[in-house]
C-alpha beads as a LAMMPS data file, in Angstrom:
LAMMPS data file: protein, C-alpha beads

194 atoms
193 bonds

1 atom types
1 bond types

-500.0 500.0 xlo xhi
-500.0 500.0 ylo yhi
-500.0 500.0 zlo zhi

Masses

1 110.0

Atoms # bond

1 1 1 176.067 -104.032 30.232
2 1 1 173.338 -103.064 27.808
3 1 1 172.498 -102.792 23.229
4 1 1 170.560 -100.845 21.951
5 1 1 167.532 -102.404 20.465
6 1 1 167.783 -103.139 16.681
7 1 1 165.198 -100.660 15.283
8 1 1 166.595 -97.412 17.473
9 1 1 169.920 -98.610 15.936
10 1 1 168.934 -99.183 12.389
11 1 1 166.518 -96.621 12.398
12 1 1 168.810 -93.876 11.796
13 1 1 169.865 -95.802 8.522
14 1 1 166.939 -97.265 7.523
15 1 1 165.074 -93.590 7.533
16 1 1 167.975 -91.853 5.543
17 1 1 168.355 -93.688 2.554
18 1 1 164.131 -94.295 2.267
19 1 1 164.249 -90.507 2.060
20 1 1 167.167 -89.921 0.128
21 1 1 165.737 -92.558 -2.858
22 1 1 161.864 -91.734 -2.460
23 1 1 162.295 -87.369 -2.901
24 1 1 164.714 -88.863 -6.986
25 1 1 162.384 -90.745 -7.820
26 1 1 159.061 -88.684 -6.833
27 1 1 157.800 -91.193 -4.417
28 1 1 155.756 -90.727 -0.762
29 1 1 159.411 -91.580 1.653
30 1 1 156.937 -93.715 4.463
31 1 1 156.550 -95.829 1.311
32 1 1 159.695 -96.272 0.772
33 1 1 160.951 -96.447 4.629
34 1 1 158.364 -99.123 4.972
35 1 1 159.731 -101.881 2.267
36 1 1 163.260 -100.957 3.223
37 1 1 162.153 -102.065 6.720
38 1 1 160.659 -105.669 5.401
39 1 1 163.487 -106.128 3.265
40 1 1 165.353 -105.620 5.999
41 1 1 163.692 -107.892 7.764
42 1 1 163.519 -110.541 5.616
43 1 1 167.896 -110.441 4.674
44 1 1 168.191 -110.340 8.773
45 1 1 165.895 -113.089 9.033
46 1 1 167.633 -115.486 6.640
47 1 1 171.414 -114.209 7.230
48 1 1 173.645 -111.841 9.101
49 1 1 173.759 -109.014 9.195
50 1 1 175.199 -106.416 6.324
51 1 1 179.109 -105.750 6.782
52 1 1 178.385 -102.466 5.543
53 1 1 174.946 -101.655 6.737
54 1 1 174.725 -98.116 5.072
55 1 1 175.463 -99.416 1.555
56 1 1 173.236 -102.216 1.798
57 1 1 170.371 -99.557 2.311
58 1 1 171.077 -98.203 -0.540
59 1 1 171.373 -99.936 -2.840
60 1 1 168.058 -102.095 -1.396
61 1 1 166.889 -98.592 -1.280
62 1 1 167.329 -97.594 -5.171
63 1 1 166.602 -101.293 -5.323
64 1 1 163.159 -100.495 -3.947
65 1 1 162.309 -97.700 -5.595
66 1 1 163.204 -98.673 -8.634
67 1 1 161.077 -101.068 -8.159
68 1 1 157.861 -98.917 -7.504
69 1 1 158.617 -96.182 -9.984
70 1 1 157.885 -99.394 -12.273
71 1 1 154.808 -100.554 -10.831
72 1 1 153.790 -96.469 -10.741
73 1 1 155.035 -95.962 -15.398
74 1 1 152.685 -99.139 -15.238
75 1 1 149.509 -98.231 -13.892
76 1 1 150.005 -94.326 -14.916
77 1 1 149.868 -96.314 -18.647
78 1 1 147.618 -98.774 -18.313
79 1 1 145.164 -95.777 -17.104
80 1 1 146.722 -93.949 -20.347
81 1 1 145.474 -96.506 -22.789
82 1 1 142.602 -97.117 -20.806
83 1 1 138.805 -96.576 -22.728
84 1 1 136.969 -93.816 -21.431
85 1 1 134.147 -93.910 -19.274
86 1 1 130.921 -94.250 -21.604
87 1 1 129.309 -91.133 -20.440
88 1 1 125.947 -92.321 -18.325
89 1 1 122.568 -92.084 -19.667
90 1 1 120.641 -89.022 -19.443
91 1 1 117.236 -90.439 -19.793
92 1 1 115.972 -91.773 -16.417
93 1 1 115.757 -95.686 -16.289
94 1 1 113.097 -97.859 -15.822
95 1 1 111.466 -97.174 -12.304
96 1 1 111.649 -93.500 -12.548
97 1 1 109.395 -93.248 -15.816
98 1 1 107.707 -95.622 -12.709
99 1 1 107.236 -92.749 -10.527
100 1 1 107.293 -90.106 -13.377
101 1 1 104.105 -91.454 -14.525
102 1 1 102.503 -92.338 -11.030
103 1 1 102.839 -88.203 -10.393
104 1 1 101.626 -87.406 -13.166
105 1 1 98.970 -89.722 -13.135
106 1 1 98.754 -88.288 -9.266
107 1 1 98.368 -84.796 -10.368
108 1 1 95.879 -84.779 -13.234
109 1 1 93.322 -86.882 -10.637
110 1 1 94.514 -83.825 -7.827
111 1 1 93.658 -80.904 -10.803
112 1 1 90.136 -82.945 -11.905
113 1 1 89.389 -82.968 -8.248
114 1 1 89.950 -78.951 -7.258
115 1 1 86.783 -76.488 -6.325
116 1 1 85.701 -74.780 -9.149
117 1 1 87.214 -71.853 -9.267
118 1 1 90.884 -73.337 -8.500
119 1 1 90.548 -75.687 -11.029
120 1 1 89.445 -72.982 -13.686
121 1 1 92.104 -70.455 -12.325
122 1 1 95.111 -74.348 -12.546
123 1 1 93.764 -75.316 -15.646
124 1 1 94.758 -71.629 -17.126
125 1 1 98.092 -70.995 -15.362
126 1 1 98.764 -74.826 -17.024
127 1 1 97.273 -74.175 -21.003
128 1 1 99.811 -75.716 -23.367
129 1 1 99.236 -71.833 -24.523
130 1 1 100.798 -70.558 -21.617
131 1 1 98.865 -67.352 -21.331
132 1 1 100.262 -64.105 -19.363
133 1 1 98.514 -63.268 -16.179
134 1 1 96.703 -60.186 -17.970
135 1 1 95.250 -62.706 -20.104
136 1 1 93.830 -65.344 -17.281
137 1 1 93.266 -62.258 -15.260
138 1 1 91.341 -61.641 -18.356
139 1 1 89.301 -65.491 -19.244
140 1 1 88.267 -65.590 -15.689
141 1 1 87.546 -61.930 -15.877
142 1 1 89.042 -60.847 -11.585
143 1 1 91.665 -58.706 -11.678
144 1 1 95.280 -59.162 -12.078
145 1 1 96.390 -58.662 -8.728
146 1 1 93.982 -60.278 -7.105
147 1 1 95.509 -62.894 -9.439
148 1 1 98.736 -63.953 -7.642
149 1 1 96.743 -65.123 -3.984
150 1 1 93.998 -67.047 -5.317
151 1 1 96.718 -68.862 -7.320
152 1 1 98.893 -69.405 -4.004
153 1 1 95.621 -70.674 -2.719
154 1 1 94.783 -73.099 -5.085
155 1 1 98.425 -74.020 -5.214
156 1 1 97.850 -74.966 -1.276
157 1 1 94.925 -77.062 -2.084
158 1 1 96.274 -78.171 -5.203
159 1 1 99.179 -79.553 -2.900
160 1 1 97.191 -80.811 0.263
161 1 1 95.811 -83.136 -3.120
162 1 1 98.883 -84.718 -3.616
163 1 1 99.380 -85.346 0.289
164 1 1 103.340 -85.424 1.152
165 1 1 104.559 -88.524 -1.861
166 1 1 104.087 -85.460 -4.578
167 1 1 106.269 -82.523 -2.194
168 1 1 108.704 -86.068 -1.617
169 1 1 108.409 -86.648 -5.455
170 1 1 109.843 -82.825 -5.811
171 1 1 112.378 -82.767 -3.120
172 1 1 113.639 -86.096 -3.296
173 1 1 117.327 -87.364 -4.373
174 1 1 116.146 -86.406 -8.127
175 1 1 115.977 -82.561 -8.621
176 1 1 113.426 -82.730 -10.766
177 1 1 110.796 -85.719 -11.454
178 1 1 111.788 -86.193 -15.871
179 1 1 108.841 -83.784 -16.970
180 1 1 109.698 -80.706 -14.717
181 1 1 110.672 -77.538 -16.668
182 1 1 113.810 -76.210 -15.487
183 1 1 113.468 -74.079 -12.278
184 1 1 109.542 -74.708 -12.077
185 1 1 107.669 -76.925 -10.642
186 1 1 105.104 -75.980 -13.599
187 1 1 106.735 -78.733 -15.803
188 1 1 104.835 -81.778 -15.266
189 1 1 101.915 -80.051 -14.813
190 1 1 101.840 -78.799 -18.423
191 1 1 102.174 -82.514 -19.425
192 1 1 98.644 -83.183 -17.198
193 1 1 96.719 -80.971 -19.489
194 1 1 98.359 -81.872 -22.917

Bonds

1 1 1 2
2 1 2 3
3 1 3 4
4 1 4 5
5 1 5 6
6 1 6 7
7 1 7 8
8 1 8 9
9 1 9 10
10 1 10 11
11 1 11 12
12 1 12 13
13 1 13 14
14 1 14 15
15 1 15 16
16 1 16 17
17 1 17 18
18 1 18 19
19 1 19 20
20 1 20 21
21 1 21 22
22 1 22 23
23 1 23 24
24 1 24 25
25 1 25 26
26 1 26 27
27 1 27 28
28 1 28 29
29 1 29 30
30 1 30 31
31 1 31 32
32 1 32 33
33 1 33 34
34 1 34 35
35 1 35 36
36 1 36 37
37 1 37 38
38 1 38 39
39 1 39 40
40 1 40 41
41 1 41 42
42 1 42 43
43 1 43 44
44 1 44 45
45 1 45 46
46 1 46 47
47 1 47 48
48 1 48 49
49 1 49 50
50 1 50 51
51 1 51 52
52 1 52 53
53 1 53 54
54 1 54 55
55 1 55 56
56 1 56 57
57 1 57 58
58 1 58 59
59 1 59 60
60 1 60 61
61 1 61 62
62 1 62 63
63 1 63 64
64 1 64 65
65 1 65 66
66 1 66 67
67 1 67 68
68 1 68 69
69 1 69 70
70 1 70 71
71 1 71 72
72 1 72 73
73 1 73 74
74 1 74 75
75 1 75 76
76 1 76 77
77 1 77 78
78 1 78 79
79 1 79 80
80 1 80 81
81 1 81 82
82 1 82 83
83 1 83 84
84 1 84 85
85 1 85 86
86 1 86 87
87 1 87 88
88 1 88 89
89 1 89 90
90 1 90 91
91 1 91 92
92 1 92 93
93 1 93 94
94 1 94 95
95 1 95 96
96 1 96 97
97 1 97 98
98 1 98 99
99 1 99 100
100 1 100 101
101 1 101 102
102 1 102 103
103 1 103 104
104 1 104 105
105 1 105 106
106 1 106 107
107 1 107 108
108 1 108 109
109 1 109 110
110 1 110 111
111 1 111 112
112 1 112 113
113 1 113 114
114 1 114 115
115 1 115 116
116 1 116 117
117 1 117 118
118 1 118 119
119 1 119 120
120 1 120 121
121 1 121 122
122 1 122 123
123 1 123 124
124 1 124 125
125 1 125 126
126 1 126 127
127 1 127 128
128 1 128 129
129 1 129 130
130 1 130 131
131 1 131 132
132 1 132 133
133 1 133 134
134 1 134 135
135 1 135 136
136 1 136 137
137 1 137 138
138 1 138 139
139 1 139 140
140 1 140 141
141 1 141 142
142 1 142 143
143 1 143 144
144 1 144 145
145 1 145 146
146 1 146 147
147 1 147 148
148 1 148 149
149 1 149 150
150 1 150 151
151 1 151 152
152 1 152 153
153 1 153 154
154 1 154 155
155 1 155 156
156 1 156 157
157 1 157 158
158 1 158 159
159 1 159 160
160 1 160 161
161 1 161 162
162 1 162 163
163 1 163 164
164 1 164 165
165 1 165 166
166 1 166 167
167 1 167 168
168 1 168 169
169 1 169 170
170 1 170 171
171 1 171 172
172 1 172 173
173 1 173 174
174 1 174 175
175 1 175 176
176 1 176 177
177 1 177 178
178 1 178 179
179 1 179 180
180 1 180 181
181 1 181 182
182 1 182 183
183 1 183 184
184 1 184 185
185 1 185 186
186 1 186 187
187 1 187 188
188 1 188 189
189 1 189 190
190 1 190 191
191 1 191 192
192 1 192 193
193 1 193 194
């Protein structure tokens, strides 16, 4: 004679009771089913099986659902009454300020070491008065059309002088070091000549 294992015997009843109460209380049926299994196993450890298993499981499922709902309501209440988190300080911290200061120092030194015409061109590009290409070309005595290629050459020279540290600083975890103007790479350089 074979007997049905306890799990197979109780599973349909546990699952049905858990699903019914979970849906009625807006809970996860799997969570409620798990709680119901724990309660059933505790009951079976210390006492004989209930006389009416379906009724006992419905009652236990209802109690577990109410308990879970109370815990959820308390958690919601705590979240509603909790103070709003402080907004993050948008200013860079001391470490980032130090990194930015080192980068500014490196840029100042590199601009000073550029070859003559490049140094003049980069300083003109970075002038606080923000001259136009026409004004820079007139100031340097070159055609406006040759300003772009020359600027590119001079900025490549500046990049080589700055080395990989400058490239890493511009492409690191922050979008740009403090002092860089949004959308440009010139802001930090402009700071060097103010």
